[in-house]
N, C-alpha and C positions, 0 to 999 in steps of 0.2 A: 750455266747461271740460271737461278731461280728468279720468279716474276719481281720478289721483294727486293733483291739486287739490283734488279734494274730500275728500281724506282731512286735507290741511292746509290750511285756509283761506287765501287770499291775502289778505284783511284783518285777519288778527292774525298776531302774531308767532311763530313757533315755539314758543319757549321759554313764552311764556303759554299756549297752546293744548296742550301737553303738562303744565304744571301741572292743566288743567282736565281734562284726562284722568285724571290719577293722584288728581286730588282726586273725581270721580265714580266711578272705579274701586273705591279704598277704601272709599267709603260703599256699593257694593255689597258687598265682601267683610265689613265690619262687619255689615250688616244680615242676612248668610245665618248669620253665626257660630252663632246659636241654634237654626239648622233641622237635624236630625239624622233623617233619614228613616228608616234602616235601626233605630235605637234607638226610634223611635216606634209601628213596626210588628211587632217582635218577638215571638215567642211564647215564653214561660218554659218552662225544664226540666220546673215541675209540670205544664204541660199534655202533655209527651211522656210523662211520667210515668203521669199517668192515663188514655193513651191507650194503651199497652202493658199497663197493670194489668187494663183493660177487656177485653183478648184483641182489641184492634185493632177493636173493631165497635161504638165508642160514636163519634159525632163530637166532636171537641173541643169544650169549653162556651168559645168566643169570641165575643165580639157587641161591641159600640160600649161597653157598660159594661165590659167586661175591659179594651179600651184606656185609658179613663181611669182604672182604678183601677190598673193594672200599668205602662202607660207615660205618665203625665200629661206633657203638653207644657210645659215650663219656660218660654214665652213667651207673648205675648198674640196669637193669630193674627190679628186683627184690626188691632194696632197695626202687625206686621210687614207687614202687605198694604198699609196705607196708606203705610208708608215706603217698599217698593218702587214704588208707585205716584209718590209726591215724587221720587224718584230717577230715574225713567222719564220724566217732564215735565222736570225739571232739564236731565237729558240732552238731549232735543229742543230746550231753549229755549239752552243755552248751546253743543252742538256742532252743531245743526242737524239735522233731519228725515230728509235725502238722504245726511248723511256715512255713509258704508259701516262706520265703527267705531262710531258712534251707533247705528245700526239693529242691531249685533250686542248693543251693550248694554243698551240698550231690549228686544230678544227676550229677553235673560236674565233681566230685571228680572220680565216678564211670565209667564216660566216658574216662577219663585219664588215668584209670587203664585199658580199654579197648583198648586205643590206644598204650599202652606200649607192651599189648600183642600182638597187630598187628604188631608193629614194631618187636618184637621177632621171629615172624612168617613169615618175609620176605622170601620170594623163596619159600613157602609150599604151598599146598592146604589152611591153616589156615587163612592165609593171606587175601584171597578175603572174607571169611565168616567174619572174623572182621570188612571189609571194609562195607561189606552189612551191618552189624550191626551198623555202625557209620553213614554212608552214603547214604544207602538206595539200591534201585535195581530198574533198568529201568521196571520191571514187576509191582510196587508199582501203584496203583490207587489214585488217589486225593480224592476222596469219592466213598461210595461205588455205583458200577454199571457204574462210570466214567471209560473215557478210562486211559490207563496206560501211563505213561512217554515214553514208547517204541512207543504206537499208537500217541502219540504227535510228536515224533522224524519223524516218517515215514509221516504224515500228514503236518507237517512244510517244510520238504524235497522237496516234490511235488511243495508247493507253492515257494519255494524259489529259485529253479530250474528255474521255469517258469517265474521268476522276473529278473534273472540274465541273461538271453535271452537277455534282451533289452539292448540295446547299453546303453542308461542313468545309467544303472546301474554299469558302468565299473569304478573303482576306480582310483584314481588319482596315479602315478608312485612313489613308497618310495624312494624319492630321498633326505630325510632327514637324515643325519648321526647321530650316537647317541651323540658325541658330542653336535652337535646342539640342539638334543631333550632336552637334559640336561639344556641346557641354556634358550630355551623354557619354559620347564617346571617348571624349578626354579622360572623363573619370575610371572608365573601363580598361582602355590602354595604359592608364598609370597603374594599375592592378597589377595588369599582364607584365610590363616591362615598367617596374619602378624606378631604375637607375639610368634607363636609356635617355630621357630628354626627349620623348615622343611628344609631338604636337598635333592636335587636330586643328585645320584653319579652313575659313571660309575662302571660297575662290568664285569669282563670277567671270571668269575667262574659259569656264570648263564646259564640253559639252557632256561627258557622262557625269552621272550622279555624284560619284567618288572617286578618287584615285590614290594610289598610296606612292608615297617617295621614299628616299633613302631614311629620314627619320621623322617624317610627317604624313598626315591621311588629309588630302584635299577633298572638301565637300562643297558642291555646287550650290552657291547664296540661295539661288531659287529653287532649289530642290525641296521635296516633301517627303516624308518617310513615315513607315508604321512603325509599330514594336519589332516585328519580325525583320524587318530591314536592317533595323540597328544591330538585331541581333547577328544577320549575315555580315555586315560589315565590319563587327568586331573579330569574327572568326576569319573571314576570307582574305579581307585585306589586311586587319591587324596579326593575328595569329599565324597566318601562313606568309603573306607578303612581306610585311614590314618584319616578321620573326625571321624569316630567312635572309633577309637583306642587313637587319643588325648583327645574324650569326656568321653571316660571311664578311661583314666588316672587322669582326672580332678575330677573323684567321689573320695569325703573324706573317705566313708565305703565303699563301695562295691568295691574295687579294682579291683576285679576278673572280673569286665566288660572292662579292656581294653584288656585282652586276650579270643582267640575265639578258644573255644573247638569247635569238629566236630558237635554238634547239632546247632551251633550258623552258621554256614558255607552257609547252605542254606539260611538261611535269610539274610547274608551279601551279598552274590552274588547274590540274586536276587533283593535286594535293588540296586546292582551296576549294573545290566543290567537294570531295571525297570529306574534309573536314566538316563541311556545313551539313553534310548529311549524317556522319558519325555523330555530332553533337544534336541531332534533331533541331538545327536552326533553319534550315531549307524546307520547302514546301512546293507542292504540285506546282503553283502559279511561278515558282522561281525557276525551277525546272523547264516548264515549258517555254519560257521565254529563252533558256539556253538551245533548247531542242530546235527553237522556231530560228535560232542562228543557222545551226546546222542545214534547216530545209533552206534558209535563204541562201547559203553559200552554194549548195546542190542545185537549187535554180539558175544562179548566176551562172554555174560552171556549164550549165545546159543550155545558156543562150539568152537567159531571161533580163530582161534592162530593168533598170530603176523601178519604173511603175509599175510593171508586171508583178516584181517581188513584193513591193508595197502594196498593191491590189489584193497579192495572195495572202499576206499577214493580215490585211485589214479583214479581209472575208473569212478569217480562221480565228475568231473570236478576238482579235486584238483591237485597242484603241487607235485611231489615227496616228497618236502622237508615238506610241510603241512601236506601230508598225513603220515610221519615218524612222525612229532611231535605230533599229534594227537594220532597216535598207540601206541606210547612209553609213552602218557601221561596215557592211559588205563591200559596198561601192567606194569608200574612202580610198583615197590614192588611186584609185582607176577613173574611170569616167562612167557615166551614167548607163552607157551601154556597153562597156569592157569588160575585161575577166576582174573577176571578184579580188579582193584582200581576204585572204582564207585563216587569218589569225583565230576567228572566232571557233575553228574548229576545235581549239586546243583543248575547250574545255570539256567536253564529252570525251573525245579521243584520251585525256590525259586522264579524266575519272577512270575509264575503262582499264589503262594500262596501269596506272597507282594502285588501283583496288585489286587487280590480279596480281600484282607484285607483291601485297601485304600478304594477299589470300596464301600465296605459296610461300613466304617468309613465315607465315603461323604456321602453315600445317607441315613444314620441315623444321621447326623449331629454331629458326634462324632470326632470332628477335632483335640482336647487334644490329642488323643491317638496316633495321625501320628507321631510326633515328636519324640514320644519316642522310635521309630526306631532308634533312632541315639544316644541315652543316652551312649551306648558301644557296646559291641558284643553281643547283645541279640537273643532271639528266639521269634517268634512269638507267640508262644505257653505262654509266660511268661509275653507279654505285658499288659495285666490286671495285674499282681501282681506289676511289676514295676511302671504302674500307680499311684496306691496305695502308694508304697514306696516312691513315688517322692510327694506325699500328706504329707506323715508322714516326708520327711525331710531326710531319710536314702540315697534316689538316688535323684542328683540334676540333673536338666533340662539340655539337651544338649546346651553347650556353642556354638558349631558352627554348623549349619544348613545350607544346599545347598538352593541357592535362590527361588527355587520353593517350598522348604518347608518353608521358613524362612516367607513367605508370600505367601500363600498359594490361593488367589484368582483366581489366573489363572487356578491351577490345578482343586480348586474344581469346576470351570466353564468347565473345559476340561470333566470332569470326570461323571458330573451331568446328562448327557445322556445315561452313558454306560449302566446302568441296564436296560433300555428300549432297547438300539440297541442291546443287546446281547438277548434278548428276542423274536427278528423276527427270523421268519424261513429265514435260509439262502437258502434254494432248491428253496424255492418260489421267494426269489431275486433274484436269479441266473435267474429263468425262465422269473420272469419281465423285466430284465435288460439286459438280453443278447441280444438281437436286439440292444441296445446301444452302443455296444463294438465294 
């Protein structure tokens, strides 16, 4: 029996099969609803205030008791884990253990069980172990024999520091208030999603400058932006994160595609960073912040504590505020001396993986696979399965695509040379061109 026949079993009617997929998919969506990873691990503003009041010399007072007191879980962890276990078993019984869609759905159920265990372990050494299991480590390689993510961080850091020394790389003053940013982004996202009811809202409880939800984008009420920041938010949070959520919500059967488990984070964040770069919305300063997140995770994995990571960032051309934000991102959920929360590796890991996937798709002329990236919260490893599911009508094509994906002529032209250019010897190029610079 071929691959496609496993997707739609021959012994069941197609309609009955699709209803089973929808029922099980809805159960995954409902079971994950109370899980809010970032809300469960965040550090409150009081921690930040005390750190700076103490002259940045005392480790923040964050331990397991802190999370229980400040961020209590509003669900029963054991009950939610049991719920996902039961859904996992029902998927195997009703769809079959070898069905490719069932394998994806069962993996998601097991991921969410690990997420719950990670949240139960906040403020303990086990938190970092679960984080690494879900999001990876800076010591991971892209392929056997390749450099690690930590190596990428070191290499890119040096390149970007050299770039940022140039006066032309200095960014504009952040003189756009949060209120004005809300108005600007509301207009832009209304144009991008005219019938989706997208809202951009002020929020005074956030630690990040902005965050996307299911049909909204939240902006921290005291944040300030420049024009380039607004451009980045439009494409990163809007076109990619909101776009893939809306496309996932439009799925008639695989409704779980509207929700992103940790395995989808790498592809989602990588696609968002790649979109920033392809649309010329990013900047060396923006990329430098992302690379410093990789460096911060690397240092924490090597045993550095919060103050050591903070001091490294502060001594590396970062303001006190930016250094604190990145260091807090790395240690949230853990303790100031514990193993890091490694989610921030997803941006650069995902960028490299997604870029290489697109480059290969372009070079082999398999353009039909590229829009699948936007059909919901997908992972690269499942793209082939979802492409076949689209042919079967189990997954529908994305309703929204960013302009450069909706019409890929420009993107295809831009990437046509990438395979050849990447094969050139850079050391020889340096020798040949150094006299011209």
